[in-house]
C-alpha atoms as one frame of an Amber mdcrd trajectory, in Angstrom:
protein
 103.936  54.724  47.176 101.157  57.345  47.236 100.016  58.715  50.728  96.220
  59.857  51.563  95.406  61.297  54.689  92.008  61.319  56.326  91.704  64.399
  58.592  88.787  65.177  61.163  88.510  66.989  64.126  89.155  64.368  66.966
  90.214  61.521  64.871  87.611  59.494  66.677  84.830  58.634  64.187  84.595
  60.004  60.513  88.193  59.602  59.802  88.738  56.623  61.632  86.063  54.979
  59.376  87.586  56.552  56.137  91.164  55.112  57.352  89.421  51.688  57.404
  87.778  51.847  54.164  91.060  53.343  52.695  92.940  50.665  54.134  90.633
  47.924  52.628  90.385  49.694  49.065  93.319  52.149  48.540  96.393  50.179
  49.879  95.969  47.467  47.070  96.255  50.456  44.496  99.382  51.555  46.150
  98.419  53.916  48.684  99.612  54.407  52.145  96.500  55.464  54.219  96.438
  57.219  57.406  93.879  59.430  59.631  94.433  62.094  62.299  92.759  64.872
  63.661  93.621  68.730  64.912  92.636  66.941  68.430  92.445  63.657  69.698
  89.346  62.408  71.305  90.029  58.408  71.620  88.680  55.809  69.135  84.774
  56.213  69.245  83.209  52.380  70.300  80.394  52.927  68.010  82.600  53.504
  65.084  84.546  50.492  65.922  80.970  48.565  66.052  79.709  49.810  62.626
  82.803  48.963  60.832  82.751  45.406  62.464  79.429  45.206  60.881  80.783
  45.559  57.568  83.631  43.001  58.315  86.367  45.800  58.840  88.320  45.682
  62.397  89.612  49.299  63.389  90.175  48.306  67.063  93.907  48.590  66.609
  93.480  52.295  65.360  94.688  54.965  67.616  93.405  58.768  67.665  96.140
  60.583  66.615  97.162  64.435  65.898  98.160  65.349  62.570 102.072  64.111
  61.920 103.439  67.130  59.952 105.804  64.932  57.986 103.246  62.683  56.520
 100.883  65.636  56.026 103.612  67.555  54.185 104.253  64.366  52.104 100.726
  63.518  51.444  99.420  63.193  47.694  95.971  63.503  48.765  94.449  65.028
  51.952  90.810  64.688  52.567  89.039  66.599  55.319  85.978  65.025  56.687
  84.396  68.220  58.486  84.692  71.896  58.320  86.654  72.094  61.525  89.274
  70.135  60.172  89.088  72.156  56.884  89.368  75.305  58.637  92.080  74.541
  61.389  94.222  71.980  59.799  97.689  73.505  58.685  98.095  75.073  55.146
  97.765  72.220  52.475 101.037  71.784  50.541 100.840  72.678  46.975 102.106
  69.251  46.080  99.076  67.519  47.528  95.480  67.119  46.216  92.703  68.537
  48.617  89.232  67.078  48.770  86.652  68.027  51.544  83.543  65.754  52.354
  81.537  68.082  54.832  80.105  65.383  56.882  77.962  65.293  59.973  79.457
  64.019  63.185  77.458  61.011  63.976  79.190  61.213  67.694  76.659  64.236
  68.406  73.611  62.286  67.045  70.822  62.220  69.733  68.340  59.796  70.285
  67.939  56.042  71.275  70.886  53.791  70.851  69.392  52.420  67.453  68.913
  56.015  66.064  72.481  56.836  67.022  73.621  53.623  65.643  71.817  54.377
  62.371  73.456  57.741  62.068  76.781  56.127  62.361  75.618  53.641  59.899
  74.743  56.308  57.234  78.173  57.937  57.577  79.782  54.870  57.395  78.038
  54.243  54.071  78.568  57.864  52.685  82.481  57.410  53.441  82.483  53.872
  51.870  80.704  54.897  48.605  83.253  58.151  48.285  86.481  56.165  48.792
  85.076  53.436  46.253  84.620  56.371  43.850  88.542  57.486  44.451  89.484
  54.197  43.108
């Protein structure tokens, strides 16, 4: 089974959304999908909410640090922010690395609806990119 690892700073929003879509679209193609961060910030409730809007339940996800064993065995490592790209361990030569430089929706400001719109926009970008991987 091939392994894909989605990495972000705090494993709170972007990588959690990616893991949700990865499990929906990639596991049926033989991938084991996980996400992690270089830090743990907890699962962002707005990420849970926007994923639920698209029919994906990520409430059981946890905010995890990078697992060195899974990282070193991963076939595909996708960094979702510059911080993760710059600060994650050296990518194993056996892995393919893709970088998606996405803005952190958790840093969005404005009304609740404006912030949620930023989460939705990020969700749609991630969903499209994962569908393109198939």
